[in-house]
N, C-alpha and C positions, 0 to 999 in steps of 0.2 A: 396269616396265610403264607404259603410258599408259592410264589408266582414265577413262572418261567416266561422268558421273552425271546423270540427269535430275533437276534440282533446281528445276523450275518452281514447285511448290507451296511451296517453302521461302521464297519472297519474296511480298510482298503480304499478302493476307488469309489467314493460316495457320489451317487446321483440323488435325485429328488427323494425317493423313498428311503434311501439310506440316511440322508440328512434328517428326515422326519424321525426315523427311529432313534438316531443318536440324540437329538434334542429331547425327545420324549423320555428316554431312559435317564438322561442327565437330570431333568426336572422332576421326574418321579422320585429319584433318590435324594434330591434336595428336600423334597416334600415329606417323604415317608421313611421313617427310621424304625418302624414297628414290624412291617412285613418283610419276609425274606425274598430276595430276587436271585434267580439264576439266569444269566445271559448266555444263550446258546449260540455258538459261532462255528463257522466252517474253517476258520484260520485264526491263529493267534492275533491279538490286538498289539501288533508290534509298534504302532504309533503311540500307544497309550492314550487313545482318545476317549475310551469308555471310562466312566466314573468308578472310583474305588470307594467302598464303604463297608463297614462291619457287617451289614445285612445284605451284601451282594457278592456273588462270585461268578467267574466266567467258566464256561464248560465248552471245550472244543470237541466237536463231533466229526467223525468221518463215516463214509466217504464224502468228498466235496461235491460229487455229482449231484446236481440240484434235486431231481426227483427222488433219488434214493435217500439223500440226506433228510428230505422233508417227509417222505412217506414211511420210511423205515427207521432211520437213526433217531429222529426227533421224538416220535411217539414212544420208542423204546426207552429213551432217556427220561421222558416225562413220567413213565411208569416206574422206572428205577428210582428216580429222585422224589417220587411220591408228591408230585405237584398237586396243589389245589386248583390252580388255574394256569392255563397256557395262553399267552397272547402272541399270535402270529401276525406280524406287522407288515408283511411284504406282498399283500394281495393274494397270497396262497397259504396253504397249510395242510396238515395231515387230514385226509378224509375219513380216517378211522382212528380217532384219538382213544386213549385208554378210557375204560368205563369209569364213571364217577368224576372225571375231570371237567372243569368248566372251560370250554374252548371259546376264547375270544379271538376274533379275526378282524383285522383292519382290511377292508376292501375299498381302496381309494377310488376305484372306478370299475367299470365292466367293459373296458375297451375290447376285450377278446370276444365279447358276445354281440358286438355291434354288427349290423348287416354290412356287406361289402360295399354297397353304394355310399355308405357313410364312412366306413373305415376300410380302405383297400388294403390287401395283404402286403406285407413288407417284401421287397426284393431279396432280402436275406433269408436263405433257407433255415439258418439257425433260429432267426426270429420267428419264422412261420411255424417251426416245430414247437418252439416255446409257447407260441400263442395257442396252439391246439391243447397242449398240456394245461395251460392256465385256464382255458375255457372250460375244460372238464372239471378242474379243481374248483373254479368259481361256482359253477352250478351245484356241485356237491356241497360246498361249504355254505352256500346261501340257504340251504335247507337243513343242514346238520349242526351248524355252529350254535352255541348257546347265546352268543351275542355277536352282532356285527357292528363295528364302528366304521363309519365312512366320513369323508372329509368335506362334503358339501351337500346341500339339499338336492342339487341336481343329481349327484351320484346316488343318493338314497332313492330318488324316483326311478332311476335306471335299474337299481337292484330289485326293486319291487316289480317293475315291469318286465325286465328281461331275464332275471334269474329266479323269479318266484320266491323271493325272500319274504318271510312273515313280517309284516310291518311292526309288530310289537317287539321284535328282536333287533331292529335296526336303529341305531342312534347316530346322529350327526355330532361330531366333535371337531370343530375347526382347529387345524394346526396353528402353531404360533409363528411369529416373525419378529425378530429382534430389530427395533427401529435403528439401531446402530450397526446392523449387519455389515460386515466387511470393513468397517472403518478402522478396526484394529489390525486389519490385514494389509492396509495400504502401505506396505514397506516400499513399494515401487510407485513412482509417479506414473499417471495414466499415459502420458505421452511417451515415456520410456518403454512401457509395455507395448503400446500400439506400434511404435517404431521398430521394436524388435521383430515384429511380424510384417514389416514393410508397409504399414499404414501411415496415413498423414495425421495431422492434428485434429481434423474434423471427420467424423465418421458416424455411421448408424451401426448399431450392434444388433445382431440377430442370433438366437440359439437355434441351430438346425439339427438335423439328424437324418439317418438313412430311411427311417420309417415314413411312409407317405403322410401320416397324420401330422407330422411336424411342418408340412406345407412349405418346405424349404425352396423348392424350385419356383413355386409361385411367388414367394417373397422376393427372390432374386429378380425375377422378371418385373415385378411391380416396382422395385427400387430403381431398376434401370429406366423404366418408363417415366418415373417421377423425375429422375435427373435429366432426362431428355426434355421433359415438359418445362422445367424451371432453369435448366442450364447450370445446375449445381455442381460443385467440385468435391462433395463429400464422397468417401468410400463406404463400402459395406463390409463389415467384418462378420463372418459367419463362424460361430463357435460350435464345435461338435462334429465337424466333417474335415477330412484331410484330402484336399484336392489342389491342383495347380490354380493360380489366380485366373480370373476371367476378365474380359473387357479391358485388356491392357493394364491390369492391376487395380481396376475399379472395385472388383469384388475379391476379397481375400479370405481364405479358409485357414483356420488355426487349430482345428482338432480339439481334443479335450484339454481343459486348462485347470490347474489347481485353483482353489478358492481365492488365493491372494491375487493372482493375475486376472481372474474373472472379475473380482471386485474392482480392480483398477480400470478394466475396460468398461464396466458399467459406469463408473464415476466419470470417465472421460467422454462418453458417448453423447451426441446431441439428442438422439432418439433411440429408444429400445423398441425393436419390432418383434412381435410374437403372434403371428397369425395361425396358431395351432388349430387343427380341425377338431380336436377333442382333448380335454383335460379333466381329470377327476378333481383336481384342485388347481395346481399351477403356481408354483413358487416363483419362477423367474420374473413375472411382472412386479411382485412385491419386492424382490431383491433389487430390481432396478429402481423402484420408488425409494427404497431405503437409502440408495446411493445418490438420490437427487436427480434422477434421469426421467424425463417424460416418456410415456409408454403408449404405443399403439398395439392393440391386441384384438383377438376375435370377440365377436358378440355372441358366441355359442358356448354350449356346455356349461361348466362351472365358472368360466372366467368373468362373466358379469357380476357374479356373487363376490368374487375375489377383489376386483378392481373398483367396483362401485362407480362413482362419477369421476374417478381420479385418472381415467385413461380415455384415449380415443378408441372407441369400439367399432370394428368393421366386420362385414361379412367375409369370412376367410376364403370363400370360394369365388369372390368377386375381385378379380385382379385389378380392375380399373378402380374400384373403391379403395383398395389398399394403396394403390399408386397415388390417388388423390390425397389420401390421408397423410402419406409420407411428404408429398410436395407441400401441402398446406402447413404441416407442423414445422418442417424445416424452414419455411419462409416466415414464420410467426414467432419471434422471440417472446412476445407477451403471452401468447398461448402456451408456449413451453414453460414459462415461469409460473403460470397459474396451475398447470398440471403438476409441476414439482411440488408446489405448496400443498395441493390436494393429495398428492401421493404420500407425503410425510404424515398427513392426518390419517389416511387410509391404513397405513402400516400399523398404526397404534391399535387398530381394532383386533389384531391377532396376537394373542399372548400364549407363550409356551407354559407359563404358570397356570393359566386357566385350562389349557389343554390337559396338562398332567393331573390337575385337581379333578377334573370331570372324569378322566380315564380311571383314576384310582377309585372314585365313587362307584363306577360301573364294575370294577373288579369285585368290590365288596358287597354289591347288591346280590341277593339270593335269586 
């Protein structure tokens, strides 16, 4: 077969879906030397992160503008390159693919179809416009794709309920997680990284964001309430937002970080806090577990599937519950040690080799 993969987000500044795509491509090409792969990009892979193999080549398409690249340039290239299958890995894809092509789409979640009382709109106009586009595409692909791969049972349920996807076309394939994630990245001592951003040796780590679903403001308030309750001296480091410090430096914002620095901060944190309102899968809790850090996360969406019994689960809308969980865990070294041990076991349940093997089987099925 000649298989095309939308690998745009695997190069450049990689977030969750981009990391997923990169790992999938790497393990597919380790596993499969028989089929031919074309990796479609919107920019060259200047870092050289994508794998090279005799049965793989990269194709850079223009324009880089997201909808035109996806709805015009990609299907045109798929037709020109005579693909047998096209795998769109980024929650979107061409709504009118070439005739005779097997369209495989990974829909990690249906965030853009959730009602506003569950998923309030982002304050960012760019994100709101993007959400409208993705909602339209998600609905179309849910009905037109030959195969939909999703990352959790919870996301599969949402796809059937909110997007009308035919159940026989939706397969759950869990992504992988390397148990040694980040340990080869620890070129910097965790304290050196935290001090670079003005943090002390003891801190709680939180991944935040502009979008309300990341629940960042509630996480900050819950942390401050926990510290008032127990008189703790730890700071809160919020990754993903750039703002001035709060509460006299008790809360520090560090913006986007490369993997090496993020891994160091995970490793040095006393607790990782992730009270997201909705996740199609949610890599950050597993990343924290792989670095030996106890986790507090939401008890909603796919996160209970991901963390099992290896994390403290809380209602992400209950600020008091989040605050109590933070205070209790920071005050209990034994509980933190038990969660670290459980976290190492939980991480081992998710394998990129298994993910790639099942994905390849789905490509080859008629």
